N, C-alpha and C positions, 0 to 999 in steps of 0.2 A: 954151837947151835947156829943154824942157818938164819941169818938176820932177815933176809928177804922173806923166808917162809914165816918167821915170827911176825914180821910187819903185816904180811897178808892175813895171818890169823887174827891179829889185833883189829884190823879194818873189818874183817868178816864178822867178828862177834860184837863189835861195838854198836850200841844203839844210836850213837851220835857221832858226827865227824870228830876226828882226833887231830889235835894241834901238833906241830913239829916238836915242841918242847916235851909233850907227853910221850910221843913216839921215841924221842931221843932217850928219855929216862928208861923206858921199857926195854929198848934195844941195847941200852948201855953203850951208846956211841954218840958222836957229835951230830949236831943238827945238819951240818954239811953232808955227812955220810948218809943221814936219813934222806935228805933231798936227793942224793944220787940214787939211792935205792928206789925211792918213789918214782923218779924219772925213768929208771930202767923198767920198773913194773908197769908204768903207764904206757910205755912203748910196746911191751909185750901184750898188753891188753887191747891195744889199738888194732891188732890183727883182726881181720874179718871173722875168723873162726871162733872168736871169743864172745861170750854172752854178757860179760860184765865190763865195766870201765872204772877207772880210778878218776875221781872228780875232786877238785879243790874248791871248797866253798869258803865263805868268809869265816866259818866256824872251824874249818880244818879239812882234813882229807877223809874221803869215804868211798866205799865200793858201791856201785849202782848197776842195775840191769841196763843194758844198752837200750835206747828208746825203741828200736825196731823189734825188740823182744818183749817189752813190757806188757803189751796187751795179751800176748799168748800165755804168759806165766802169771798174770795178775790174779787169776782165780785160785792159784795154788797157795798164795799167802797175801791176800788183799789187806793192805794197810797194817801189815804185821808189826811195823816199827812204831805204830801209834797206839797208845793205850786208849781204852774206852773213854776216859775223861778228856783226853786230848781230842779224840774224834768228835765227841759231843761239843766241845768248845769250838772246834773248827767248823762243825756243821752250823752252829749258831752264827758264827762270824760270816760264813759264806752266804747263808740265807738272809741275814739282816744287814749285811755290810753296806755302807760303813756303820759300825756299831760301837757304842761307847763301852769301854772296859767295865765301867760301873754296872752297866746293864748285864753284861756277861756274868759278873760276880753275883748279882742279884739272882740270876737264874741258877748258877752252879755253885755258889758259895765261894769261900776264900781259896779253895784249891784252884780256882780259875787263874789266879795270879801265876801259879807255877806252870799251868798248862800254856798260858800265853808266852811265858819265857821260853819254854821248850819249843813251841811252834815257831817263835821268832828265831831261835837258834837254828832250827831246821830250814829257815828261810821261807817258810810257807805263808807267814803273815808279817805285816809290818805295823808298827804303831807310831802315832805322833801325838805329842802333848796336846791336850784340849782342856784348858782350865786345870782342875784338880784330877782329871782322869786322862784317859788316852782314847784315841779313835783307832779302831782296828780294821784292817783290810787285808785281803789276800794279795800275794805278790805274783810276778810272772813265773817264779820258781814253782808256785802252787800248780800251775797248769803243766809244767814240765814234769813235776813229781808224779802227778796222776796220769799224765799222758792223755788228758782229755781237757776240753774247755771247762771253764768255771761253771757254766750252766749245766753241763752234763754231770759234773761232780756234785753240783748242788742237788740234783735229783737223787743221787745215791745217798748223800749225807743227810738229807731231810729226814730220812728214816731214823737217824740217830737222835734226833731231837725228841721224838715221840716217846 
């Protein structure tokens, strides 16, 4: 089996970034070999004629649409990797930020804890301890992810709160 093709397939279907250790297990090879394949793939995707890029985030590796193409293809699968619950949580955070996690939980129920964790893993929000709760805010990655300013996205997401 072609390891680079398998790696590409893994990154394509995964809802979240994949860590080296996980990729190593799937490909049944060393972490060093995975790094080499990732670097080779990254170089291939850097070419101008490619529409996606390989990105390393604190959570792992993922394939993303290149920024110059995001706006053109956004209508085809807007926010496809975010569930409705995650979108509602994100909308509340964007509209009310900085917002206490306890407020979010009152609005959305206990599932909000899971949504916050997933949104943090995606790098879209950050949290900081505040007494017995947390304060939630969007991150610079939020604007890169949406390809728009926080204010522009706020208008789109306000609909999800209703």
